[in-house]
Each structure stands twice: as C-alpha cells, then as structure tokens.
Z-matrix of the N, CA and C atoms (Angstrom, degrees):
N
C 1 1.427
C 2 1.503 1 111.25
N 3 1.279 2 117.06 1 133.58
C 4 1.474 3 121.71 2 -179.84
C 5 1.488 4 110.93 3 -88.15
N 6 1.285 5 114.98 4 138.36
C 7 1.492 6 119.56 5 178.27
C 8 1.469 7 108.07 6 -118.42
N 9 1.321 8 114.90 7 156.42
C 10 1.472 9 123.04 8 -178.02
C 11 1.509 10 104.55 9 -111.77
N 12 1.310 11 115.31 10 130.81
C 13 1.474 12 119.97 11 -175.01
C 14 1.557 13 109.88 12 -65.62
N 15 1.253 14 119.16 13 -44.93
C 16 1.520 15 119.58 14 -177.70
C 17 1.557 16 108.59 15 -118.22
N 18 1.309 17 114.73 16 93.98
C 19 1.474 18 118.75 17 -179.82
C 20 1.501 19 108.61 18 -85.85
N 21 1.360 20 119.23 19 142.27
C 22 1.491 21 124.21 20 -178.47
C 23 1.531 22 107.16 21 -71.17
N 24 1.326 23 124.42 22 -24.79
C 25 1.415 24 121.32 23 -176.71
C 26 1.514 25 113.88 24 -87.76
N 27 1.289 26 119.22 25 9.13
C 28 1.407 27 120.65 26 176.22
C 29 1.543 28 114.83 27 91.50
N 30 1.293 29 117.51 28 -4.52
C 31 1.444 30 121.04 29 179.32
C 32 1.500 31 107.96 30 -112.61
N 33 1.340 32 116.56 31 93.07
C 34 1.429 33 121.02 32 -173.59
C 35 1.527 34 115.01 33 -62.53
N 36 1.337 35 116.06 34 -23.65
C 37 1.485 36 118.76 35 -177.71
C 38 1.477 37 114.20 36 -95.78
N 39 1.336 38 119.40 37 8.88
C 40 1.482 39 122.51 38 -174.51
C 41 1.496 40 111.24 39 -75.11
N 42 1.338 41 113.18 40 144.35
C 43 1.478 42 118.05 41 178.77
C 44 1.513 43 109.44 42 -82.28
N 45 1.296 44 119.13 43 170.40
C 46 1.413 45 124.00 44 -179.71
C 47 1.543 46 110.12 45 -64.21
N 48 1.355 47 118.02 46 -35.50
C 49 1.446 48 121.12 47 178.98
C 50 1.499 49 109.16 48 -68.45
N 51 1.336 50 119.11 49 -36.58
C 52 1.450 51 121.02 50 -179.98
C 53 1.568 52 109.42 51 -69.93
N 54 1.302 53 115.68 52 -36.09
C 55 1.442 54 120.50 53 179.47
C 56 1.536 55 109.09 54 -66.23
N 57 1.292 56 116.78 55 -42.05
C 58 1.519 57 121.61 56 177.97
C 59 1.493 58 109.68 57 -63.35
N 60 1.326 59 116.19 58 -43.34
C 61 1.454 60 120.59 59 178.12
C 62 1.559 61 111.22 60 -62.07
N 63 1.294 62 115.75 61 -43.57
C 64 1.470 63 119.55 62 178.64
C 65 1.526 64 110.85 63 -64.53
N 66 1.306 65 117.53 64 -42.56
C 67 1.479 66 123.37 65 178.27
C 68 1.506 67 111.22 66 -62.32
N 69 1.341 68 114.49 67 -43.29
C 70 1.491 69 121.69 68 177.50
C 71 1.506 70 109.19 69 -62.50
N 72 1.278 71 118.20 70 -46.74
C 73 1.460 72 119.54 71 -179.42
C 74 1.531 73 111.79 72 -63.24
N 75 1.327 74 117.38 73 -39.56
C 76 1.462 75 120.40 74 176.70
C 77 1.528 76 111.95 75 -65.83
N 78 1.321 77 116.41 76 -35.45
C 79 1.463 78 121.20 77 179.43
C 80 1.560 79 108.16 78 -69.89
N 81 1.346 80 115.98 79 -39.61
C 82 1.477 81 118.74 80 178.28
C 83 1.500 82 109.44 81 -63.32
N 84 1.313 83 115.87 82 -41.83
C 85 1.479 84 119.98 83 -178.14
C 86 1.538 85 110.40 84 -64.00
N 87 1.341 86 116.99 85 -42.39
C 88 1.412 87 121.50 86 179.71
C 89 1.565 88 110.02 87 -67.82
N 90 1.293 89 118.13 88 -37.81
C 91 1.452 90 121.97 89 178.47
C 92 1.525 91 109.30 90 -67.10
N 93 1.294 92 120.20 91 -39.95
C 94 1.485 93 124.43 92 178.51
C 95 1.535 94 108.06 93 -64.90
N 96 1.302 95 117.91 94 -42.36
C 97 1.469 96 122.93 95 177.63
C 98 1.491 97 109.76 96 -59.31
N 99 1.308 98 116.46 97 -49.66
C 100 1.520 99 123.61 98 -177.59
C 101 1.540 100 106.04 99 -61.84
N 102 1.311 101 118.52 100 -45.55
C 103 1.461 102 123.81 101 -178.03
C 104 1.545 103 109.30 102 -61.24
N 105 1.303 104 115.88 103 -44.50
C 106 1.492 105 119.06 104 178.42
C 107 1.486 106 111.15 105 -62.34
N 108 1.312 107 119.70 106 -43.75
C 109 1.444 108 123.64 107 178.00
C 110 1.515 109 112.91 108 -62.51
N 111 1.363 110 113.25 109 -42.81
C 112 1.457 111 118.88 110 178.19
C 113 1.551 112 110.65 111 -64.61
N 114 1.322 113 116.14 112 -37.88
C 115 1.468 114 120.49 113 176.87
C 116 1.537 115 110.15 114 -62.78
N 117 1.343 116 117.56 115 -42.61
C 118 1.456 117 120.73 116 177.29
C 119 1.502 118 112.15 117 -61.85
N 120 1.322 119 114.94 118 -44.41
C 121 1.455 120 118.73 119 178.38
C 122 1.517 121 111.46 120 -64.05
N 123 1.317 122 115.44 121 -44.61
C 124 1.475 123 119.76 122 179.22
C 125 1.522 124 110.61 123 -63.46
N 126 1.286 125 120.99 124 -39.48
C 127 1.424 126 123.96 125 177.48
C 128 1.481 127 112.14 126 -63.20
N 129 1.347 128 113.08 127 -44.01
C 130 1.468 129 118.35 128 177.78
C 131 1.495 130 113.85 129 -62.62
N 132 1.339 131 115.15 130 -40.93
C 133 1.496 132 121.84 131 178.36
C 134 1.500 133 108.28 132 -67.87
N 135 1.296 134 119.78 133 -40.16
C 136 1.476 135 120.47 134 -179.93
C 137 1.554 136 109.62 135 -65.46
N 138 1.300 137 117.53 136 -40.74
C 139 1.461 138 120.73 137 178.34
C 140 1.467 139 111.23 138 -66.18
N 141 1.333 140 119.34 139 -39.37
C 142 1.462 141 122.35 140 178.60
C 143 1.506 142 107.83 141 -66.57
N 144 1.309 143 120.02 142 -41.35
C 145 1.440 144 122.53 143 178.96
C 146 1.521 145 111.52 144 -63.73
N 147 1.334 146 116.42 145 -42.48
C 148 1.464 147 121.04 146 177.16
C 149 1.481 148 111.08 147 -61.51
N 150 1.369 149 117.11 148 -45.47
C 151 1.460 150 120.86 149 -178.54
C 152 1.538 151 109.01 150 -63.72
N 153 1.317 152 119.44 151 -39.94
C 154 1.436 153 124.34 152 178.25
C 155 1.535 154 111.87 153 -62.30
N 156 1.296 155 115.81 154 -46.86
C 157 1.470 156 119.84 155 178.71
C 158 1.490 157 112.46 156 -65.84
N 159 1.375 158 116.04 157 -37.38
C 160 1.511 159 118.87 158 177.25
C 161 1.529 160 108.42 159 -61.95
N 162 1.324 161 117.58 160 -46.01
C 163 1.429 162 122.42 161 -178.60
C 164 1.535 163 112.80 162 -62.20
N 165 1.335 164 113.07 163 -45.23
C 166 1.458 165 120.38 164 176.87
C 167 1.505 166 112.19 165 -60.62
N 168 1.382 167 115.98 166 -43.11
C 169 1.401 168 121.35 167 -179.15
C 170 1.591 169 111.78 168 -62.34
N 171 1.343 170 112.83 169 -40.20
C 172 1.494 171 116.39 170 179.63
C 173 1.562 172 109.30 171 -67.40
N 174 1.300 173 115.73 172 -37.86
C 175 1.480 174 118.28 173 -179.70
C 176 1.553 175 108.86 174 -65.12
N 177 1.333 176 117.17 175 -42.05
C 178 1.456 177 120.11 176 -178.84
C 179 1.532 178 109.38 177 -63.88
N 180 1.369 179 117.49 178 -42.16
C 181 1.438 180 120.62 179 -178.58
C 182 1.573 181 109.38 180 -65.43
N 183 1.324 182 113.71 181 -40.22
C 184 1.508 183 116.36 182 -178.05
C 185 1.529 184 108.69 183 -67.08
N 186 1.301 185 116.25 184 -41.29
C 187 1.469 186 119.66 185 -178.31
C 188 1.565 187 110.06 186 -66.42
N 189 1.340 188 117.00 187 -41.50
C 190 1.434 189 121.26 188 178.79
C 191 1.521 190 111.44 189 -62.87
N 192 1.366 191 115.20 190 -40.08
C 193 1.481 192 118.60 191 176.41
C 194 1.504 193 112.71 192 -62.91
N 195 1.377 194 115.16 193 -39.26
C 196 1.474 195 118.72 194 177.62
C 197 1.508 196 109.86 195 -62.72
N 198 1.308 197 117.65 196 -46.74
C 199 1.480 198 121.21 197 -178.35
C 200 1.537 199 109.61 198 -62.28
N 201 1.364 200 115.32 199 -41.87
C 202 1.437 201 119.95 200 -179.71
C 203 1.523 202 112.35 201 -63.20
N 204 1.368 203 115.30 202 -43.51
C 205 1.448 204 119.27 203 179.39
C 206 1.543 205 109.88 204 -65.41
N 207 1.334 206 117.79 205 -36.86
C 208 1.472 207 120.68 206 177.61
C 209 1.546 208 107.55 207 -66.02
N 210 1.329 209 117.68 208 -44.03
C 211 1.469 210 120.08 209 179.09
C 212 1.538 211 110.70 210 -62.39
N 213 1.328 212 117.98 211 -38.20
C 214 1.451 213 120.34 212 176.69
C 215 1.492 214 112.73 213 -60.34
N 216 1.319 215 114.87 214 -43.90
C 217 1.461 216 119.58 215 179.09
C 218 1.506 217 111.80 216 -65.64
N 219 1.329 218 117.35 217 -42.03
C 220 1.449 219 121.32 218 178.27
C 221 1.544 220 112.93 219 -64.93
N 222 1.339 221 114.03 220 -37.67
C 223 1.500 222 118.60 221 178.39
C 224 1.506 223 107.91 222 -65.78
N 225 1.293 224 120.27 223 -41.22
C 226 1.473 225 121.94 224 179.77
C 227 1.513 226 111.37 225 -62.26
N 228 1.341 227 115.11 226 -43.04
C 229 1.459 228 120.39 227 -179.74
C 230 1.548 229 109.80 228 -64.92
N 231 1.335 230 115.36 229 -44.62
C 232 1.502 231 119.82 230 176.45
C 233 1.508 232 112.11 231 -58.24
N 234 1.337 233 115.76 232 -45.64
C 235 1.457 234 118.31 233 -178.67
C 236 1.540 235 110.08 234 -64.69
N 237 1.302 236 117.98 235 -35.73
C 238 1.508 237 120.28 236 177.41
C 239 1.510 238 109.45 237 -64.23
N 240 1.380 239 117.83 238 -38.26
C 241 1.415 240 120.20 239 178.30
C 242 1.532 241 112.58 240 -66.44
N 243 1.356 242 114.93 241 -36.21
C 244 1.495 243 121.18 242 176.77
C 245 1.482 244 108.88 243 -63.68
N 246 1.336 245 116.04 244 -44.58
C 247 1.491 246 118.32 245 -179.83
C 248 1.488 247 109.94 246 -58.39
N 249 1.356 248 114.93 247 -45.59
C 250 1.515 249 117.15 248 -178.82
C 251 1.520 250 111.18 249 -62.74
N 252 1.334 251 117.02 250 -40.52
C 253 1.476 252 119.95 251 176.92
C 254 1.507 253 112.99 252 -60.57
N 255 1.337 254 115.12 253 -43.97
C 256 1.478 255 119.87 254 -177.71
C 257 1.546 256 107.77 255 -64.60
N 258 1.359 257 115.84 256 -44.76
C 259 1.476 258 118.99 257 -179.14
C 260 1.564 259 111.84 258 -62.88
N 261 1.327 260 113.79 259 -38.17
C 262 1.467 261 117.89 260 176.23
C 263 1.532 262 112.51 261 -65.59
N 264 1.364 263 114.01 262 -38.27
C 265 1.451 264 118.11 263 -179.88
C 266 1.520 265 111.59 264 -73.43
N 267 1.336 266 118.37 265 -24.09
C 268 1.434 267 122.23 266 -178.78
C 269 1.516 268 110.88 267 -60.25
N 270 1.334 269 118.62 268 -37.99
C 271 1.457 270 120.27 269 178.24
C 272 1.517 271 112.68 270 -63.62
N 273 1.347 272 114.90 271 -40.16
C 274 1.486 273 118.78 272 176.83
C 275 1.487 274 111.59 273 -65.67
N 276 1.320 275 115.03 274 -39.72
C 277 1.455 276 119.17 275 179.96
C 278 1.587 277 109.55 276 -63.38
N 279 1.309 278 114.92 277 -40.88
C 280 1.451 279 119.95 278 176.13
C 281 1.522 280 110.88 279 -53.07
N 282 1.341 281 116.36 280 -49.13
C 283 1.440 282 123.26 281 -176.28
C 284 1.555 283 112.03 282 -67.51
N 285 1.340 284 114.60 283 -40.15
C 286 1.476 285 116.72 284 -173.58
C 287 1.574 286 115.04 285 -88.61
N 288 1.354 287 113.64 286 -37.37
C 289 1.446 288 118.73 287 -174.94
C 290 1.506 289 115.86 288 -113.05
N 291 1.244 290 116.22 289 -19.23
C 292 1.466 291 122.71 290 -178.14
C 293 1.517 292 112.19 291 116.69
N 294 1.320 293 115.70 292 159.89
C 295 1.486 294 123.10 293 -174.28
C 296 1.518 295 112.16 294 -66.87
N 297 1.304 296 117.17 295 -24.84
C 298 1.522 297 119.81 296 179.24
C 299 1.521 298 108.94 297 -64.89
N 300 1.352 299 119.69 298 -42.02
C 301 1.417 300 122.71 299 -178.31
C 302 1.495 301 109.74 300 -75.94
N 303 1.325 302 118.07 301 -33.70
C 304 1.479 303 121.13 302 174.25
C 305 1.511 304 112.14 303 -62.40
N 306 1.338 305 114.91 304 -35.58
C 307 1.473 306 120.79 305 175.66
C 308 1.538 307 110.73 306 -63.44
N 309 1.315 308 115.03 307 -39.63
C 310 1.499 309 116.92 308 176.43
C 311 1.498 310 110.80 309 -57.84
N 312 1.333 311 116.98 310 -44.02
C 313 1.431 312 122.87 311 -177.81
C 314 1.579 313 107.95 312 -62.74
N 315 1.336 314 115.79 313 -44.47
C 316 1.481 315 117.99 314 179.23
C 317 1.535 316 112.76 315 -64.83
N 318 1.311 317 116.22 316 -36.51
C 319 1.472 318 119.01 317 175.72
C 320 1.509 319 110.78 318 -64.43
N 321 1.306 320 116.96 319 -40.79
C 322 1.459 321 120.37 320 178.62
C 323 1.549 322 109.34 321 -63.83
N 324 1.367 323 115.92 322 -40.13
C 325 1.446 324 121.07 323 179.66
C 326 1.511 325 108.65 324 -63.17
N 327 1.342 326 117.92 325 -41.07
C 328 1.482 327 120.98 326 178.38
C 329 1.481 328 111.93 327 -62.18
N 330 1.325 329 118.23 328 -39.52
C 331 1.435 330 121.15 329 -179.96
C 332 1.534 331 111.59 330 -67.66
N 333 1.323 332 115.79 331 -42.48
C 334 1.479 333 121.48 332 174.86
C 335 1.506 334 108.58 333 -60.24
N 336 1.319 335 118.16 334 -45.76
C 337 1.452 336 124.17 335 -178.06
C 338 1.534 337 109.53 336 -59.21
N 339 1.367 338 116.37 337 -45.37
C 340 1.499 339 119.95 338 179.19
C 341 1.495 340 109.28 339 -62.69
N 342 1.322 341 119.05 340 -43.54
C 343 1.449 342 121.70 341 179.76
C 344 1.553 343 109.33 342 -61.29
N 345 1.297 344 116.28 343 -44.18
C 346 1.479 345 120.24 344 -179.11
C 347 1.527 346 110.97 345 -62.90
N 348 1.324 347 118.72 346 -42.56
C 349 1.443 348 121.13 347 177.64
C 350 1.525 349 111.76 348 -65.45
N 351 1.303 350 115.79 349 -40.55
C 352 1.491 351 119.59 350 177.60
C 353 1.544 352 111.56 351 -64.95
N 354 1.317 353 117.02 352 -36.51
C 355 1.468 354 121.06 353 176.97
C 356 1.481 355 110.55 354 -66.18
N 357 1.345 356 118.76 355 -44.14
C 358 1.467 357 123.15 356 178.59
C 359 1.522 358 112.80 357 -65.65
N 360 1.322 359 116.94 358 -33.10
C 361 1.445 360 119.84 359 -174.06
C 362 1.531 361 112.83 360 -79.30
N 363 1.353 362 116.82 361 -24.11
C 364 1.456 363 120.34 362 -176.34
C 365 1.502 364 109.73 363 -81.65
N 366 1.350 365 115.69 364 148.32
C 367 1.433 366 122.02 365 171.48
C 368 1.552 367 110.10 366 -77.70
N 369 1.298 368 115.93 367 155.92
C 370 1.447 369 120.57 368 -177.40
C 371 1.583 370 111.48 369 -58.65
N 372 1.292 371 116.29 370 -39.94
C 373 1.464 372 117.61 371 -178.97
C 374 1.560 373 111.67 372 -67.00
N 375 1.349 374 114.79 373 -32.38
C 376 1.459 375 118.81 374 175.54
C 377 1.513 376 110.85 375 -68.52
N 378 1.244 377 119.93 376 -40.30
C 379 1.492 378 123.92 377 175.69
C 380 1.496 379 110.76 378 -62.50
N 381 1.299 380 118.67 379 -42.40
C 382 1.439 381 122.48 380 178.89
C 383 1.519 382 110.57 381 -63.53
N 384 1.353 383 117.26 382 -41.74
C 385 1.408 384 122.81 383 178.48
C 386 1.537 385 111.15 384 -64.44
N 387 1.354 386 114.87 385 -43.66
C 388 1.471 387 119.66 386 176.27
C 389 1.531 388 110.93 387 -58.69
N 390 1.313 389 116.27 388 -45.28
C 391 1.434 390 120.14 389 -179.41
C 392 1.581 391 111.58 390 -61.71
N 393 1.304 392 112.93 391 -42.20
C 394 1.494 393 121.55 392 179.89
C 395 1.554 394 108.41 393 -61.42
N 396 1.376 395 115.16 394 -44.17
C 397 1.438 396 119.56 395 179.51
C 398 1.521 397 111.38 396 -63.44
N 399 1.319 398 115.97 397 -42.58
C 400 1.495 399 121.71 398 -178.98
C 401 1.541 400 109.35 399 -63.04
N 402 1.318 401 116.65 400 -41.92
C 403 1.451 402 119.34 401 -177.94
C 404 1.524 403 110.42 402 -67.61
N 405 1.351 404 116.36 403 -35.69
C 406 1.464 405 118.94 404 179.22
C 407 1.498 406 112.26 405 -71.15
N 408 1.358 407 118.56 406 -35.13
C 409 1.435 408 123.86 407 -179.68
C 410 1.514 409 110.90 408 -75.94
N 411 1.327 410 118.16 409 -41.29
C 412 1.461 411 122.06 410 -174.29
C 413 1.549 412 109.84 411 -134.64
N 414 1.301 413 118.21 412 71.11
C 415 1.452 414 119.97 413 -178.91
C 416 1.535 415 112.90 414 -63.73
N 417 1.283 416 120.86 415 -34.09
C 418 1.457 417 122.39 416 -179.57
C 419 1.557 418 110.01 417 -64.62
N 420 1.293 419 115.26 418 -44.56
C 421 1.455 420 120.77 419 179.86
C 422 1.517 421 110.05 420 -63.29
N 423 1.373 422 115.54 421 -43.78
C 424 1.473 423 123.04 422 -178.36
C 425 1.540 424 108.68 423 -62.32
N 426 1.316 425 118.18 424 -44.52
C 427 1.466 426 120.31 425 179.39
C 428 1.475 427 111.74 426 -66.68
N 429 1.326 428 118.14 427 -41.45
C 430 1.469 429 121.97 428 177.52
C 431 1.495 430 112.27 429 -63.68
N 432 1.353 431 117.13 430 -40.76
C 433 1.456 432 121.54 431 177.68
C 434 1.516 433 111.54 432 -65.28
N 435 1.356 434 114.54 433 -44.18
C 436 1.522 435 118.75 434 176.98
C 437 1.529 436 109.32 435 -59.42
N 438 1.308 437 119.03 436 -44.42
C 439 1.429 438 121.73 437 -178.77
C 440 1.521 439 109.44 438 -64.73
N 441 1.300 440 120.68 439 -42.25
C 442 1.440 441 121.68 440 179.95
C 443 1.491 442 111.95 441 -66.68
N 444 1.335 443 117.81 442 -42.14
C 445 1.476 444 120.50 443 175.10
C 446 1.482 445 112.75 444 -62.27
N 447 1.316 446 115.37 445 -38.90
C 448 1.479 447 118.68 446 179.85
C 449 1.546 448 109.94 447 -66.09
N 450 1.317 449 115.56 448 -41.21
C 451 1.455 450 119.93 449 177.82
C 452 1.553 451 110.50 450 -59.32
N 453 1.319 452 115.30 451 -46.11
C 454 1.489 453 121.05 452 -178.56
C 455 1.509 454 109.29 453 -64.44
N 456 1.353 455 117.99 454 -44.67
C 457 1.442 456 121.50 455 179.98
C 458 1.554 457 111.11 456 -59.06
N 459 1.337 458 113.89 457 -46.43
C 460 1.482 459 118.87 458 178.47
C 461 1.503 460 111.49 459 -59.61
N 462 1.321 461 118.17 460 -42.78
C 463 1.472 462 121.85 461 -179.27
C 464 1.544 463 109.02 462 -65.50
N 465 1.325 464 118.23 463 -40.36
C 466 1.407 465 122.09 464 -179.72
C 467 1.550 466 110.61 465 -63.83
N 468 1.310 467 114.33 466 -46.21
C 469 1.438 468 119.34 467 -179.68
C 470 1.521 469 112.00 468 -64.29
N 471 1.345 470 115.49 469 -40.24
C 472 1.472 471 119.61 470 179.21
C 473 1.534 472 109.77 471 -64.90
N 474 1.312 473 116.32 472 -42.12
C 475 1.469 474 118.63 473 -176.97
C 476 1.564 475 108.52 474 -69.21
N 477 1.346 476 116.49 475 -35.46
C 478 1.448 477 118.71 476 175.64
C 479 1.496 478 111.94 477 -64.68
N 480 1.317 479 117.53 478 -41.38
C 481 1.469 480 121.94 479 179.34
C 482 1.565 481 109.35 480 -65.78
N 483 1.332 482 116.88 481 -40.09
C 484 1.454 483 120.72 482 -179.89
C 485 1.541 484 109.91 483 -64.47
N 486 1.317 485 118.50 484 -39.06
C 487 1.456 486 123.88 485 -179.99
C 488 1.553 487 106.54 486 -66.42
N 489 1.340 488 117.08 487 -45.00
C 490 1.462 489 118.12 488 -179.79
C 491 1.513 490 113.20 489 -63.83
N 492 1.304 491 117.94 490 -40.86
C 493 1.507 492 118.69 491 179.72
C 494 1.500 493 110.92 492 -70.66
N 495 1.347 494 118.96 493 -29.47
C 496 1.501 495 120.66 494 176.51
C 497 1.503 496 109.45 495 -68.44
N 498 1.318 497 120.58 496 -39.95
C 499 1.459 498 122.53 497 -176.78
C 500 1.491 499 110.85 498 -74.29
N 501 1.323 500 120.63 499 -28.19
C 502 1.428 501 122.46 500 179.79
C 503 1.540 502 111.88 501 -80.52
N 504 1.251 503 117.90 502 -23.27
C 505 1.462 504 121.92 503 -174.53
C 506 1.484 505 112.61 504 -74.32
C-alpha cells in the first residue's frame, strides 16, 4: 500500500483508498445536510402555500355568501314587485274577462307572495341545503332548469349588449 507523507485530511499515513473513502463520507454528509435543509425549506414553503390557499378559500366562500345573500334579497324584492303587478293586472282582468279570471290572477299572486315570504324567511344555508336536496332528488329537472335559466340569461345579456351598441353608434 502506498502512503502519502502529507495528507490533506490530517492522516499522513492514509492510503489513497482511505482518502477516497474519507472524501466520499464527507461528501455524503454534506449532501445529507443540504437535503435536510432543502426539506425544511420545502416544508416551510408547502405550509405557507397551504395557509395561503386556506385564506384565499375562506375569502372566496365569504364573498360568494355575500353575493348569494344580496341575490336572495334582490329576488325577494323582484318577487314582491311581480306580486304587485299581478294584483294590479287582476283588476283589469276582472273588467275585461270576468271576476273568475281575475281571481285566478289573485291566486297566482298569493302563491308568488307565499314563495317570496318563504324565501325571505329562510337562512342562506337552508336555501343551499334545499337546493342540494332538490338536485339530488330530481337531477334531470335541475339540469333542465339550469340550462333554461342559462339560455334566458344569455339572451338577456345579448339583447342588452345589442341595445348598448345601437345607442353608441
């Protein structure tokens, strides 16, 4: 075995193989240390990402609830206006078609009024649960209703855009 008189690792009588083993061990220790530090940094980044997404998720839910509560209030107001319109029209129907048909209009107004009051009385979470239950019981009706509402909304938006472009031209 060949020995080196002045070894850099402090063992002057170490062989080349021993020096390589010592250097390999030191490299492995350094790699393990770097891996541990990278793991700590990665864990910290993952926790920071998780905290950020949790916060963002809560903000989205809060904002959605605010919009839903606002929509619930607007729907109640719109239904009250519809009831008023139907009741106003009932008098005209009495005059033109007879009181029997006017009574049909009043009955319809009462039904809409009851629905409006029920909507206003329920909490938002209760309405969401009712909707979820309806979708589970009648998914085909729910999908058809959603498609019909989507179609109506698209038509309303398109007609609004067409009116805006006509007034600007």
